[in-house]
C-alpha positions as CSV (number, residue, x, y, z in Angstrom):
1,M,1.5,73.4,36.4
2,K,1.1,77.7,37.6
3,R,1.7,78.9,33.9
4,L,-1.1,76.4,32.8
5,F,-3.9,77.5,34.9
6,V,-2.9,81.1,33.9
7,Q,-3.1,79.8,30.2
8,F,-6.5,78.3,31.3
9,F,-8.1,81.4,32.8
10,I,-7.0,84.0,30.1
11,I,-8.8,81.3,27.4
12,I,-11.9,81.6,29.9
13,G,-11.8,85.2,30.0
14,L,-11.5,85.4,26.1
15,L,-14.5,83.0,25.7
16,L,-16.6,85.5,28.1
17,V,-16.0,88.2,26.0
18,D,-19.4,89.2,23.7
19,S,-20.7,85.9,25.1
20,C,-24.0,87.1,25.8
21,A,-26.8,87.0,23.0
22,K,-30.4,88.1,23.4
23,N,-32.6,85.2,23.8
24,P,-35.3,85.4,20.7
25,V,-38.2,84.4,22.8
26,T,-37.4,86.3,26.3
27,G,-35.5,89.1,25.1
28,K,-33.2,88.8,28.0
29,R,-29.4,88.3,27.6
30,D,-28.3,84.9,27.6
31,F,-24.6,83.5,27.9
32,M,-23.9,82.0,24.5
33,L,-21.0,80.6,23.0
34,M,-22.6,79.3,19.4
35,S,-23.7,81.9,16.9
36,E,-26.6,80.9,14.5
37,G,-24.5,80.2,11.9
38,Q,-22.8,77.4,14.3
39,E,-26.4,76.3,15.4
40,V,-27.0,75.5,11.6
41,A,-23.7,73.7,10.8
42,M,-24.3,71.8,13.6
43,G,-27.8,70.7,12.6
44,Q,-26.5,70.2,9.0
45,Q,-23.6,67.7,10.5
46,S,-26.1,66.3,13.0
47,D,-28.7,65.4,10.4
48,P,-27.3,62.8,8.1
49,E,-25.8,61.0,11.1
50,I,-29.1,60.8,12.8
51,I,-31.1,59.9,9.7
52,A,-28.2,57.1,9.5
53,Y,-28.8,55.8,12.6
54,M,-32.2,55.8,12.8
55,G,-33.4,55.3,9.1
56,L,-36.3,57.7,7.7
57,Y,-40.0,56.5,7.6
58,E,-41.6,57.2,4.1
59,D,-44.9,58.0,3.9
60,P,-45.3,60.9,1.7
61,R,-49.0,61.7,3.0
62,L,-48.0,62.4,6.4
63,Q,-44.5,63.9,5.5
64,R,-46.6,66.4,4.0
65,F,-48.9,66.8,6.7
66,I,-45.8,67.4,9.0
67,D,-43.9,69.7,6.6
68,E,-47.2,72.0,6.2
69,K,-48.0,72.1,10.0
70,G,-44.2,72.8,10.5
71,Q,-44.3,75.7,8.1
72,Q,-47.6,77.1,9.6
73,M,-46.0,77.2,12.7
74,V,-42.3,78.6,12.0
75,A,-44.6,81.5,10.3
76,V,-45.7,82.2,14.0
77,S,-42.7,81.5,15.8
78,H,-40.0,83.9,17.4
79,R,-37.2,82.6,15.1
80,K,-38.7,82.9,11.3
81,N,-35.6,83.3,9.6
82,L,-34.0,79.8,10.1
83,K,-34.9,77.0,7.3
84,Y,-36.5,74.3,9.0
85,Q,-36.8,70.5,8.3
86,F,-39.3,68.3,9.7
87,K,-38.7,64.5,9.2
88,I,-40.3,61.1,10.4
89,V,-37.6,58.5,11.3
90,D,-38.4,54.9,11.6
91,S,-38.4,54.0,15.1
92,P,-41.4,52.6,17.3
93,I,-40.1,54.4,20.3
94,V,-42.4,57.3,21.3
95,N,-40.2,60.3,20.8
96,A,-39.9,63.6,19.4
97,F,-36.6,65.8,19.3
98,A,-35.0,68.9,17.9
99,V,-31.7,69.9,16.7
100,P,-30.1,73.2,16.4
101,G,-30.6,75.1,13.5
102,G,-34.1,74.0,12.8
103,Y,-34.1,70.4,12.6
104,V,-37.2,68.6,14.1
105,Y,-38.3,65.1,14.3
106,F,-40.9,62.5,15.2
107,T,-40.8,58.9,15.2
108,R,-43.5,56.7,14.0
109,G,-44.1,55.5,17.5
110,I,-45.1,58.9,18.5
111,M,-47.1,59.6,15.2
112,A,-48.9,56.4,15.8
113,H,-49.9,57.6,19.7
114,F,-51.5,60.9,18.7
115,N,-55.2,60.7,18.6
116,N,-55.6,64.4,16.7
117,E,-53.9,67.0,14.7
118,A,-54.0,69.1,18.0
119,E,-52.0,66.7,19.9
120,F,-49.2,66.7,17.1
121,A,-49.5,70.4,17.1
122,G,-48.8,70.6,20.8
123,V,-45.9,68.6,20.4
124,L,-44.5,70.3,17.4
125,G,-44.7,73.6,19.2
126,H,-42.8,72.2,22.0
127,E,-39.9,71.1,19.6
128,I,-40.0,74.1,17.7
129,G,-39.9,76.1,20.9
130,H,-36.5,74.1,22.0
131,I,-35.1,75.9,18.6
132,T,-36.6,79.4,18.8
133,A,-35.6,79.9,22.6
134,R,-31.9,78.2,21.9
135,H,-31.9,75.6,24.5
136,S,-29.4,73.3,22.3
137,A,-27.2,76.4,22.4
138,K,-27.4,76.7,25.7
139,Q,-26.4,73.7,26.6
140,Y,-23.6,73.8,23.7
141,S,-22.3,76.6,25.7
142,N,-22.1,75.1,29.2
143,A,-20.6,71.9,27.6
144,M,-18.0,73.9,25.9
145,L,-17.1,76.0,29.5
146,G,-16.7,72.7,30.6
147,Q,-14.7,71.6,27.7
148,V,-12.1,74.0,28.3
149,G,-11.5,72.6,31.7
150,L,-11.4,69.4,29.8
151,V,-8.5,70.5,27.6
152,A,-6.4,71.8,30.5
153,G,-7.2,68.3,32.4
154,A,-6.1,66.4,29.3
155,V,-2.3,67.9,29.7
156,I,-2.3,66.2,33.4
157,S,-4.6,63.5,32.5
158,P,-5.2,61.0,29.9
159,E,-8.4,60.1,31.0
160,F,-9.7,63.7,30.7
161,A,-8.6,63.8,27.0
162,Q,-11.0,60.7,26.6
163,M,-14.1,62.2,28.2
164,A,-13.4,65.1,25.8
165,D,-13.2,62.9,22.8
166,V,-16.9,61.2,24.1
167,A,-18.1,64.6,24.6
168,Q,-17.6,65.8,21.2
169,Q,-19.3,62.8,19.5
170,G,-22.4,64.1,16.7
171,L,-24.8,61.7,17.5
172,S,-25.1,63.2,21.3
173,L,-27.2,65.9,20.2
174,L,-29.7,63.0,19.7
175,F,-29.9,62.1,23.6
176,L,-29.5,66.0,24.4
177,K,-31.7,66.4,28.0
178,F,-32.7,69.4,28.8
179,G,-33.5,71.0,32.1
180,R,-36.9,71.1,33.7
181,D,-37.0,75.0,33.0
182,A,-36.3,74.5,29.4
183,E,-38.7,72.0,29.0
184,S,-41.4,74.0,31.2
185,Q,-40.8,77.0,28.5
186,S,-40.9,74.6,25.4
187,D,-44.4,73.3,27.1
188,K,-45.4,77.1,27.2
189,L,-44.4,77.8,23.5
190,G,-46.1,74.7,22.4
191,V,-49.3,76.2,24.0
192,E,-48.8,79.3,22.4
193,Y,-47.7,78.4,18.5
194,S,-50.2,75.5,18.5
195,T,-52.8,78.2,19.4
196,K,-51.4,80.7,17.0
197,I,-52.0,78.5,14.3
198,G,-55.6,77.3,15.0
199,Y,-55.7,74.3,17.3
200,D,-57.1,73.5,20.8
201,A,-53.8,73.2,23.0
202,K,-55.8,71.5,25.8
203,E,-55.2,68.3,23.3
204,M,-51.3,68.8,24.1
205,A,-52.2,68.5,27.8
206,S,-54.2,65.2,27.6
207,F,-51.2,63.9,25.3
208,F,-49.1,64.1,28.9
209,S,-51.6,61.5,30.5
210,T,-51.1,58.9,27.4
211,L,-47.5,59.1,27.7
212,D,-47.7,58.5,31.5
213,R,-50.0,55.7,31.1
214,L,-47.7,54.3,28.0
215,S,-44.6,54.5,30.7
216,K,-46.4,52.3,33.3
217,V,-47.7,50.1,30.9
218,S,-44.2,49.7,29.1
219,G,-42.4,49.3,32.7
220,A,-39.6,51.7,33.8
221,E,-36.8,50.8,31.1
222,E,-39.4,51.6,28.4
223,I,-40.0,55.2,29.6
224,P,-40.6,57.3,26.3
225,T,-37.5,59.5,25.9
226,F,-40.1,62.6,25.2
227,L,-41.1,62.0,28.7
228,S,-38.0,60.6,30.8
229,T,-36.5,64.3,31.6
230,H,-39.3,66.3,31.5
231,P,-41.4,67.6,34.1
232,D,-43.6,65.4,36.5
233,P,-46.8,64.2,33.8
234,A,-49.6,65.0,36.3
235,D,-48.1,68.8,37.2
236,R,-47.4,69.0,33.7
237,E,-50.8,68.3,32.3
238,E,-52.3,70.8,34.8
239,K,-50.0,73.6,33.9
240,V,-50.4,73.4,30.1
241,G,-54.1,72.9,30.8
242,K,-53.9,76.2,32.4
243,Q,-51.7,78.1,29.7
244,A,-54.0,76.5,27.4
245,A,-57.1,78.1,28.7
246,N,-55.4,81.2,28.9
247,W,-54.6,81.7,25.2
248,Q,-58.1,80.6,24.4
249,K,-59.3,83.8,26.2
250,Q,-57.3,85.9,23.4
251,V,-58.7,84.4,20.6
252,D,-62.4,82.6,19.3
253,A,-62.2,79.3,21.1
254,S,-64.7,77.7,19.1
255,T,-62.9,78.0,16.0
256,L,-60.1,76.2,17.7
257,K,-59.6,72.9,16.0
258,V,-58.8,69.2,17.3
259,N,-59.5,67.1,13.8
260,R,-59.6,63.6,15.4
261,D,-60.8,61.8,12.5
262,S,-58.8,63.4,9.7
263,Y,-55.9,62.1,11.9
264,L,-56.6,58.5,12.6
265,K,-57.2,58.1,8.7
266,M,-54.2,59.6,7.7
267,I,-52.1,57.2,10.0
268,D,-54.1,54.2,9.2
269,G,-51.5,51.6,8.0
270,I,-48.8,53.1,10.1
271,V,-46.0,50.6,11.0
272,Y,-46.7,50.0,14.7
273,G,-43.7,48.5,17.0
274,E,-40.7,46.8,15.7
275,D,-40.2,46.5,12.0
276,P,-39.5,43.2,11.2
277,K,-37.8,44.0,8.0
278,Q,-35.1,45.5,10.1
279,G,-34.3,42.6,12.2
280,F,-36.9,41.5,15.3
281,I,-36.2,39.2,18.5
282,E,-38.2,35.9,19.4
283,N,-37.1,33.4,22.2
284,N,-33.5,34.8,22.7
285,H,-32.8,34.8,19.0
286,F,-32.3,37.9,16.8
287,Y,-33.8,36.7,12.9
288,H,-33.2,39.4,9.7
289,P,-35.7,38.2,7.2
290,V,-33.8,40.8,4.5
291,L,-30.6,39.7,4.9
292,K,-31.5,36.2,5.9
293,F,-29.4,35.5,8.9
294,Q,-30.0,34.8,12.6
295,F,-28.2,34.3,16.0
296,P,-28.8,33.8,19.6
297,I,-28.9,36.3,22.4
298,P,-27.5,35.8,25.7
299,A,-30.3,35.3,28.5
300,G,-30.7,38.6,30.1
301,W,-29.0,40.5,27.8
302,K,-30.6,43.9,26.7
303,V,-30.4,44.7,23.0
304,E,-30.6,47.8,20.7
305,N,-30.8,47.2,16.7
306,T,-30.3,50.2,14.6
307,P,-29.8,50.1,10.9
308,Q,-26.0,50.5,11.6
309,Q,-25.6,47.7,14.0
310,V,-27.0,45.4,16.4
311,Q,-25.7,46.1,19.9
312,M,-25.8,43.5,23.3
313,A,-24.8,44.5,26.8
314,D,-24.9,42.0,29.5
315,S,-27.3,43.4,32.5
316,E,-24.4,44.2,34.9
317,G,-22.3,46.4,32.1
318,K,-19.4,44.2,32.2
319,A,-19.4,42.8,28.6
320,V,-20.8,44.0,25.2
321,M,-21.4,42.5,21.6
322,M,-22.2,44.4,18.4
323,L,-22.7,42.8,15.1
324,S,-22.2,44.9,12.1
325,L,-21.2,45.3,8.4
326,A,-17.8,45.2,7.4
327,K,-16.3,46.7,4.0
328,P,-16.5,44.3,1.3
329,N,-13.0,43.0,1.2
330,T,-11.0,39.8,2.5
331,L,-11.6,38.5,6.1
332,E,-8.2,39.1,6.6
333,A,-7.8,43.0,5.6
334,A,-11.3,43.3,7.2
335,G,-9.7,42.2,10.4
336,Q,-6.6,44.3,10.1
337,S,-9.0,47.3,9.4
338,L,-10.7,47.1,12.8
339,L,-7.8,46.6,14.6
340,E,-6.7,49.8,13.2
341,Q,-10.0,51.3,13.9
342,Y,-10.1,50.4,17.5
343,Q,-6.5,50.5,18.4
344,L,-6.5,46.9,19.1
345,T,-3.2,44.6,19.7
346,L,-3.6,41.3,18.0
347,V,-3.2,38.4,20.9
348,E,-3.9,35.4,18.0
349,S,-5.7,35.2,14.9
350,K,-6.6,31.9,12.4
351,R,-9.0,30.9,9.7
352,D,-12.1,28.7,10.3
353,E,-15.8,27.7,9.2
354,V,-18.6,28.8,11.1
355,N,-21.8,26.6,10.0
356,G,-19.9,26.1,6.5
357,L,-19.4,30.2,6.2
358,N,-15.9,31.2,5.6
359,A,-15.1,32.7,9.1
360,F,-11.7,34.7,10.5
361,I,-11.3,34.6,14.4
362,M,-9.2,37.1,16.3
363,I,-8.6,37.8,20.0
364,A,-7.1,41.5,20.7
365,D,-6.6,43.9,23.6
366,Q,-7.2,47.3,23.6
367,K,-4.2,48.4,26.4
368,A,-5.0,50.7,29.1
369,Q,-3.6,54.4,29.0
370,D,-2.7,54.0,32.9
371,Q,-2.5,51.7,35.6
372,Q,-6.2,53.0,37.0
373,Q,-7.9,51.7,34.0
374,A,-7.9,48.0,32.6
375,T,-6.9,46.1,29.6
376,V,-10.3,45.2,27.4
377,R,-10.1,41.9,25.8
378,T,-11.7,41.0,22.4
379,M,-13.0,38.3,20.8
380,I,-13.7,39.1,16.7
381,Y,-15.6,36.9,14.6
382,L,-15.6,38.0,10.9
383,I,-17.9,35.9,8.9
384,E,-18.6,36.2,4.7
385,Y,-21.9,35.5,4.1
386,N,-24.3,36.6,0.7
387,G,-21.1,38.3,-0.4
388,S,-20.8,40.6,2.7
389,I,-18.7,40.1,5.7
390,Y,-20.5,40.3,8.9
391,T,-18.4,41.2,12.1
392,T,-19.1,40.5,15.9
393,I,-17.0,41.8,18.4
394,G,-17.2,40.7,22.1
395,A,-15.7,42.9,24.5
396,S,-14.8,42.8,28.4
397,A,-12.2,43.8,31.0
398,I,-9.3,41.3,30.9
399,T,-10.1,40.1,34.1
400,D,-13.8,39.4,33.2
401,F,-12.9,37.9,29.5
402,N,-12.8,34.3,30.6
403,T,-16.2,34.6,32.1
404,Y,-17.5,35.8,29.2
405,F,-15.7,33.6,26.6
406,D,-18.4,30.7,26.0
407,T,-21.1,33.3,26.0
408,F,-19.3,35.4,23.1
409,Q,-18.5,32.1,21.6
410,N,-21.8,30.5,21.7
411,T,-23.6,33.9,20.1
412,M,-20.8,34.0,17.3
413,R,-20.6,30.2,16.2
414,N,-24.2,30.4,16.1
415,F,-24.5,32.4,13.4
416,R,-26.4,31.0,10.4
417,Q,-28.8,31.4,7.5
418,L,-32.4,32.1,8.1
419,T,-34.4,29.6,6.5
420,D,-37.5,29.4,8.3
421,S,-40.3,30.5,6.0
422,E,-42.6,32.1,8.8
423,K,-39.7,34.3,10.3
424,L,-38.6,35.4,6.4
425,S,-42.2,36.3,5.7
426,R,-42.9,38.0,9.0
427,Q,-45.1,41.1,8.4
428,P,-45.0,44.0,10.4
429,E,-47.9,45.1,13.0
430,R,-50.0,48.3,11.3
431,V,-52.3,50.6,13.2
432,R,-55.7,50.0,11.6
433,I,-58.5,52.3,12.0
434,K,-61.9,50.7,12.6
435,T,-65.5,52.2,12.9
436,V,-67.3,51.2,16.1
437,Q,-70.5,49.6,15.3
438,Q,-72.4,50.0,18.4
439,N,-72.6,52.3,21.7
440,A,-70.5,50.2,24.1
441,T,-67.4,50.4,26.3
442,L,-64.2,50.2,24.4
443,N,-63.2,46.9,26.0
444,Q,-66.6,45.6,24.3
445,V,-65.5,47.2,21.3
446,F,-61.9,45.5,21.4
447,N,-63.8,42.3,22.1
448,S,-65.9,42.6,19.1
449,F,-62.6,43.0,16.8
450,N,-61.4,40.0,18.3
451,V,-58.3,41.8,20.2
452,P,-56.6,39.7,22.6
453,E,-57.1,40.3,26.3
454,K,-53.6,40.7,27.1
455,R,-53.2,43.6,24.8
456,R,-56.4,45.6,25.5
457,E,-54.9,47.7,27.9
458,E,-51.8,48.5,25.6
459,L,-54.3,49.5,22.9
460,A,-56.6,51.7,25.1
461,V,-53.4,53.7,25.7
462,L,-52.9,53.8,22.3
463,N,-56.3,55.2,21.9
464,G,-55.6,57.6,24.4
465,M,-58.9,56.0,26.3
466,K,-59.4,53.9,29.2
467,L,-61.3,50.2,28.9
468,E,-64.3,51.2,30.9
469,D,-64.8,54.3,28.3
470,R,-67.9,54.8,26.8
471,V,-67.7,55.0,22.5
472,N,-70.6,55.6,20.3
473,K,-71.4,54.1,17.2
474,G,-69.8,56.0,14.0
475,M,-66.7,56.6,16.1
476,L,-63.4,55.7,14.8
477,I,-60.8,53.9,16.9
478,K,-57.5,52.1,16.6
479,V,-56.5,48.5,16.6
480,V,-53.3,46.8,15.5
481,E,-53.0,43.9,12.9
482,R,-50.9,42.5,10.7
483,D,-50.8,42.9,6.8
484,N,-52.6,39.5,6.7
485,G,-55.4,40.7,8.9
486,S,-54.6,38.8,11.9
487,I,-53.9,40.5,15.5
488,S,-50.9,39.5,17.0
489,V,-50.7,37.8,20.8
490,R,-47.2,37.9,20.7
491,R,-45.4,41.1,22.3
């Protein structure tokens, strides 16, 4: 044990040698264990994982816009040498994020909530700021220092080895949370960069108010990721407003752009909310119109739908289910592959039918590595449908398995073909830009466009306005409609 700790501190010492690098933004020396080449390599590795996880939103006009503005901003940034890439991902969540090496992502959800180019430019500058100030690299360096401890601990305790494995997951960059100092610095850089390319950064401050209202309308569980780990929105709005005013003293403020109408016209037709073609939930059922299947979701369970799988979790966190596609194969071979992939020990298995579809069912355990961990028991259904094999796995501690047995089975045995024509033809909601016909309040204008009362506050937030705000004839506003022109009440 003594030798182990001597080796541990020798490793620490080696890591600290030449580990301080000059920060491109502050000019100060920072503790850094990642070179610029490693940053780029990490971004190159993470980008395809992020795209596979979220999917790209195909809109050539919007893509050209973010590319053009992104490259303009790179030219005034502190790290012009990186090869930046700007992408729109197909997610309704209101979020923007960046990963090391120059990769910046906007969800279609946040693009729908911007109300002018200046708001977009402020957030763009914020995300580029994370890259130029090397915030991700700092987080990585701190994590690596901790990883040395995990590696040393793994010799002593298997659970530390498991933690180390989790810490190395590629998609962890997608959920990276920065400290408040880093976020404040990125806000400051967002003001600087957006002002330098000719936008009014006060609009960036106003967008924080929209995010704050969005979180209150949506509820605590749906706080926008862009807002969730950031400084207090009211305090943030005030600080950014002051920073914008200071920067505007250094330029001709009369030339700074907002470009509201041009932005609104550009996002006319953008998909809003969940896209039915990716699957949707209604009345505790999941429907997939493209793949033409459906199954029930346990009442009260939380659901996350991604292009790769549907994940469901018990509200108490004691059980999970996930549905995904297996590689084309026989049912038995696909089952064996799952056992190997998750290191499961087969308890029992059988051939069966589920609503006329061939199925293979397994009960299997994942043994605990020590006495302090519970054995996990799984129920696995593999079902052949339309030339594919759909796999649903339900898992809980073996001590809770009987409690969740019927819940797992109810979902899995009710997987079936989707035949409801209304659900098969369900169209997405889209943002539609309308011209105000007379001077009125926003609420009165919504009434003239037949916006349901229960959705007016939601759409007021989408417009960055309040229902009592006055709007003038000829002004553009957003409403939400389906492709057939109807405005949905269901949300």
